[in-house]
C-alpha positions in Angstrom: -48.0 -14.3 -24.1 -50.9 -16.2 -22.5 -51.6 -15.9 -18.8 -51.5 -19.0 -16.7 -55.2 -18.8 -16.2 -55.8 -18.7 -20.0 -53.5 -21.6 -20.5 -55.5 -23.6 -17.9 -58.8 -22.7 -19.6 -57.4 -23.8 -23.0 -56.3 -27.1 -21.6 -59.7 -27.7 -20.1 -61.4 -27.0 -23.4 -59.2 -29.2 -25.7 -58.3 -32.1 -23.3 -61.6 -34.1 -23.8 -61.2 -33.7 -27.6 -57.6 -34.8 -27.5 -58.5 -38.1 -25.6 -61.1 -39.0 -28.3 -59.0 -38.0 -31.3 -57.1 -40.4 -33.6 -53.3 -40.3 -34.0 -53.3 -37.6 -36.8 -55.8 -35.5 -35.0 -53.8 -35.7 -31.7 -50.7 -34.5 -33.5 -52.6 -31.5 -34.9 -54.1 -30.6 -31.5 -50.7 -30.9 -29.9 -49.1 -28.6 -32.4 -51.8 -26.0 -31.9 -51.5 -26.3 -28.1 -47.7 -25.9 -28.1 -47.9 -22.9 -30.5 -50.5 -21.2 -28.3 -49.0 -21.8 -24.9 -45.2 -21.9 -25.6 -44.9 -25.1 -23.5 -42.2 -27.7 -24.3 -43.7 -30.4 -26.4 -43.1 -33.2 -23.9 -44.6 -31.2 -21.1 -47.6 -30.4 -23.4 -48.1 -34.1 -24.1 -48.1 -34.9 -20.4 -50.7 -32.2 -19.7 -53.0 -33.4 -22.5 -52.8 -37.0 -21.4 -53.6 -36.4 -17.7 -55.7 -33.2 -18.0 -55.8 -30.2 -15.7 -55.3 -30.6 -12.0 -58.5 -30.7 -10.0 -59.4 -27.7 -7.8 -57.8 -27.8 -4.4 -54.9 -30.0 -5.6 -51.6 -29.3 -3.8 -48.2 -29.8 -5.3 -46.2 -32.7 -3.9 -42.6 -32.4 -2.9 -40.6 -30.9 -0.2 -41.6 -27.6 1.4 -39.3 -24.7 0.6 -37.4 -23.9 3.7 -34.8 -21.3 2.7 -36.7 -18.2 1.5 -37.5 -14.7 2.5 -35.4 -13.2 5.3 -32.8 -15.9 5.5 -31.9 -15.5 1.8 -31.8 -11.7 2.1 -29.4 -12.0 5.1 -27.3 -14.5 3.2 -27.0 -12.2 0.2 -26.1 -9.3 2.5 -23.3 -11.3 4.2 -22.1 -12.6 0.8 -21.8 -9.0 -0.5 -19.9 -8.0 2.7 -17.6 -11.0 2.3 -16.8 -10.0 -1.3 -19.0 -12.6 -3.1 -16.8 -15.5 -2.1 -17.7 -19.1 -3.1 -19.7 -21.4 -0.9 -16.6 -23.6 -0.1 -15.1 -20.5 1.6 -18.3 -18.9 2.9 -19.9 -22.0 4.6 -17.1 -22.6 7.3 -16.9 -18.8 7.8 -20.6 -18.1 8.3 -20.7 -18.6 12.1 -17.7 -16.2 12.7 -18.9 -13.5 10.3 -22.4 -13.6 11.7 -21.0 -13.1 15.2 -18.8 -10.2 14.1 -21.6 -8.4 12.2 -24.0 -8.8 15.2 -21.3 -7.4 17.5 -21.1 -4.3 15.3 -24.9 -4.2 14.9 -24.7 -4.5 11.1 -27.4 -7.3 11.2 -30.1 -8.3 13.6 -31.3 -11.9 13.3 -34.1 -13.8 15.0 -33.2 -17.1 16.6 -35.0 -19.0 13.8 -33.4 -17.1 11.0 -29.9 -17.5 12.5 -30.5 -21.3 13.0 -31.6 -21.6 9.3 -28.6 -19.5 8.1 -26.0 -21.6 10.0 -27.6 -24.9 8.9 -27.3 -24.2 5.2 -25.1 -26.6 3.2 -22.8 -25.5 0.5 -25.2 -26.6 -2.2 -28.0 -24.7 -0.6 -25.9 -21.6 -0.4 -25.1 -21.9 -4.1 -28.8 -22.3 -5.0 -29.8 -19.3 -2.9 -27.0 -17.1 -4.4 -27.4 -18.3 -8.0 -26.7 -15.4 -10.3 -23.9 -12.8 -10.6 -21.0 -14.3 -12.4 -18.9 -12.3 -14.8 -15.6 -12.5 -16.6 -12.8 -9.9 -16.7 -10.4 -9.4 -19.6 -6.8 -10.4 -19.0 -4.0 -7.9 -18.4 -0.6 -7.6 -20.0 2.6 -9.3 -18.8 5.2 -6.6 -18.1 8.0 -8.9 -16.8 11.4 -8.0 -18.4 14.1 -10.6 -17.5 16.9 -9.6 -15.2 19.9 -11.8 -16.3 22.9 -10.5 -14.4 22.2 -12.3 -11.1 20.2 -15.3 -12.3 23.1 -17.7 -11.6 23.4 -16.5 -8.0 19.7 -16.8 -7.1 18.4 -20.3 -6.6 15.4 -21.5 -8.7 12.5 -22.7 -6.5 9.9 -25.0 -8.1 6.3 -25.4 -7.0 6.0 -26.8 -3.5 9.7 -26.9 -2.6 9.5 -24.6 0.4 8.3 -25.9 3.8 4.9 -24.2 4.1 4.4 -25.2 7.7 6.3 -22.1 8.9 5.1 -18.6 8.3 7.5 -16.1 6.8 8.2 -17.4 3.3 6.4 -15.3 0.8 5.8 -15.2 -2.9 5.7 -11.8 -4.6 4.8 -10.4 -7.9 4.0 -7.1 -9.7 0.6 -6.3 -11.2 0.7 -3.6 -13.9 -2.0 -0.9 -14.0 -1.1 0.0 -17.6 -4.5 -0.2 -19.3 -4.3 -1.0 -23.0 -0.6 -0.1 -23.5 2.7 -0.8 -21.6 4.3 2.3 -22.9 5.5 5.0 -20.5 5.4 5.0 -16.7 2.4 3.7 -14.8 1.4 2.6 -11.3 2.1 -1.0 -10.2 0.9 -3.1 -7.3 3.4 -5.3 -5.5 1.5 -8.4 -4.1 3.1 -10.5 -1.4 1.5 -13.7 -0.1 2.7 -15.9 2.8 2.6 -19.5 1.7 1.8 -21.0 5.1 -1.0 -18.7 6.3 -2.2 -16.9 3.1 -1.5 -13.5 4.7 -1.4 -11.0 1.8 -0.1 -7.5 1.6 -0.4 -5.1 -1.4 1.7 -2.0 -2.1 1.0 0.7 -4.6 4.2 1.7 -6.5 4.5 4.8 -8.7 6.8 2.7 -11.0 8.5 -0.6 -11.1 12.1 0.5 -10.4 14.5 -1.4 -8.1 14.3 1.4 -5.5 10.5 1.3 -5.4 10.4 -2.5 -5.0 13.1 -2.6 -2.4 11.3 0.1 -0.3 8.1 -1.9 -0.5 9.8 -5.0 0.8 11.2 -3.0 3.8 7.6 -1.9 4.5 6.4 -5.5 4.1 8.7 -6.5 7.0 7.1 -4.0 9.2 3.5 -5.1 8.4 3.9 -8.8 8.6 2.9 -10.3 12.0 5.9 -12.6 11.8 9.5 -12.3 10.6 10.2 -12.3 6.9 12.3 -15.4 6.3 12.3 -15.7 2.5 11.0 -14.2 -0.7 10.4 -15.9 -4.0 9.9 -13.7 -7.1 9.7 -14.1 -10.9 12.6 -13.3 -13.2 11.8 -9.6 -13.7 14.6 -7.1 -13.4 12.7 -5.2 -10.7 13.5 -8.3 -8.5 16.6 -9.8 -9.9 19.0 -7.0 -9.2 22.0 -6.2 -7.1 20.1 -3.9 -4.7 17.6 -6.5 -3.6 20.1 -9.3 -3.7 22.5 -7.6 -1.3 19.7 -6.5 1.0 18.5 -10.1 1.4 22.1 -11.2 2.1 22.6 -8.6 4.7 19.3 -9.3 6.4 19.7 -13.1 6.1 16.5 -13.5 4.0 16.3 -16.5 1.6 16.0 -15.2 -1.9 14.8 -17.6 -4.6 13.2 -17.2 -8.1 10.7 -19.2 -10.2 11.5 -20.9 -13.5 10.8 -18.7 -16.5 7.4 -19.2 -18.1 6.2 -21.4 -15.3 3.5 -19.4 -13.6 2.5 -22.3 -11.4 5.8 -22.0 -9.5 4.2 -18.9 -8.0 0.6 -20.2 -7.8 -0.1 -18.6 -4.4 0.6 -15.0 -5.4 -0.7 -15.4 -9.0 -4.1 -16.4 -7.5 -4.1 -13.3 -5.2 -3.2 -11.1 -8.2 -6.7 -11.9 -9.5 -8.8 -12.5 -6.4 -7.4 -9.5 -4.4 -6.1 -7.0 -6.9 -7.8 -7.4 -10.3 -11.1 -8.4 -8.9 -11.2 -5.2 -6.9 -9.5 -2.5 -9.0 -9.7 -3.9 -12.5 -7.6 -3.1 -15.6 -7.6 0.7 -16.0 -4.4 2.7 -16.5 -3.1 4.9 -13.6 -0.2 7.2 -13.9 -0.4 10.1 -11.5 0.8 10.4 -7.9 -2.8 11.2 -6.8 -4.0 7.9 -8.2 -1.1 6.0 -6.6 -1.8 7.6 -3.2 -5.5 6.8 -3.4 -4.7 3.2 -4.4 -2.3 2.9 -1.4 -5.1 4.2 0.8 -7.4 1.5 -0.6 -4.8 -1.2 0.2 -4.5 0.1 3.8 -8.2 -1.0 4.3 -8.0 -3.9 2.0 -5.2 -5.6 3.9 -7.4 -5.7 7.1 -10.5 -6.9 5.1 -8.6 -9.7 3.3 -6.5 -11.0 6.1 -9.1 -10.9 8.9 -12.3 -11.5 7.0 -11.6 -13.5 3.8 -11.3 -17.2 4.4 -8.9 -19.1 2.1 -8.6 -22.8 1.2 -5.3 -24.5 1.4 -4.2 -27.4 -0.8 -3.3 -30.4 1.4 -3.0 -33.2 -1.2 -3.6 -34.6 -4.6 -5.1 -38.1 -5.5 -5.0 -39.8 -8.8 -8.3 -41.5 -9.6 -8.8 -43.1 -13.0 -6.2 -40.9 -14.6 -7.7 -37.7 -13.1 -6.1 -35.5 -10.4 -8.4 -34.8 -7.5 -7.2 -31.9 -5.3 -7.9 -32.1 -1.6 -8.3 -28.9 0.5 -8.6 -28.2 4.2 -11.4 -26.2 5.8 -11.5 -22.6 4.8 -10.0 -20.2 7.4 -9.0 -16.6 7.3 -5.2 -15.8 7.3 -5.8 -14.3 10.8 -7.1 -17.6 12.1 -4.2 -19.5 10.5 -1.7 -17.2 12.1 -3.3 -17.8 15.5 -3.1 -21.5 15.0 0.5 -21.5 14.1 3.0 -22.5 16.7 5.8 -20.5 15.0 4.3 -17.0 15.6 5.1 -15.2 18.9 2.4 -14.8 21.5 2.7 -10.9 21.6 2.1 -10.8 17.9 -1.0 -12.9 18.2 -2.2 -10.7 21.1 -1.9 -7.6 19.0 -3.8 -9.2 16.1 -6.6 -10.4 18.4 -6.9 -6.9 19.9 -7.1 -5.4 16.4 -9.6 -8.0 15.2 -12.1 -7.2 18.0 -12.3 -3.6 16.9 -12.7 -4.2 13.2 -16.0 -4.0 11.4 -15.9 -5.8 8.0 -19.1 -4.1 6.7 -17.6 -0.6 7.5 -14.3 -1.7 5.9 -16.1 -2.7 2.8 -18.0 0.6 2.7 -14.7 2.6 3.0 -13.1 0.6 0.2 -16.1 1.1 -2.0 -16.1 4.9 -1.3 -12.4 5.2 -2.2 -12.9 3.0 -5.3 -15.6 5.4 -6.4 -13.2 8.3 -6.1 -10.6 6.4 -8.1 -13.0 5.6 -10.9 -14.1 9.3 -10.9 -10.4 10.3 -11.5 -10.0 7.7 -14.3 -13.2 8.6 -16.1 
């Protein structure tokens, strides 16, 4: 590979000869120049037509503004926030900067802070261009429960009133690795439709008793009353134990249509962005692994609900046969709970007091340390 200086010297040497050459000679000179420098043919033609830039020539165009420290800080914040997209990160930047400064995780000059907060979504994408990866898909382990299907109402996508917190979608994520044989750890994911508040529970198996116990714990963790649950058609949900419990506690119990995953779009999205994105697709079977996963979820619930902004679909528009989705401004589930008029003031006060003492960077480090222990067990 030639250095830039060598390429410049070669251009200076052959440029006068190129201008005086006939058509056939120009083609030969161009071929040799492209082969020597590796330039694109069109770019090489432009150079040979106009010649080398005179000494002292400055490039035209806009001066690069976002570089150096501001990009480094943006990357640090992006990592702490779990590498979220710019649509979610941009509205959350001012809040997360304030939180990280309060806990002395970052120290910014006034100029750097002003540049950081003035970034557009497109600029954030340009500065963070890079790490994108794909994960393999997991297995479906849903086995239909048929005995109570007629007694449990089918809910289609969007049929619940999502203006009131307390109606949640739930699903199981199987940590079965490459095979669904035997007993393995599962994750119960529950997502509130109105606020996006998400809770995860590590279950040693997918029995009726384990799922029912997780739902009892869910009621204790939610900052608002549990009003309704919507599940798929698996026998771990469609069973007499859970059905009678919901009747006794006056909890609305509905199910999705078979083979219609979009009926549970909220929780299906969290299965990837919260569970799979964090812990992957390995197989876990032991009680030690289940307990460690539960410990990870104890930190993860705080990290996700207080410091992970989410977008909420507010409408769809048909334009030239295409469906264009419209979203509101990204907010964390915590902020959505505070903005809700359906949540009691004491609950909001408890959340606010908890929020003030939380350090998202430390939560992220704790989660990563526990994940390292989990991978060590698996390997």
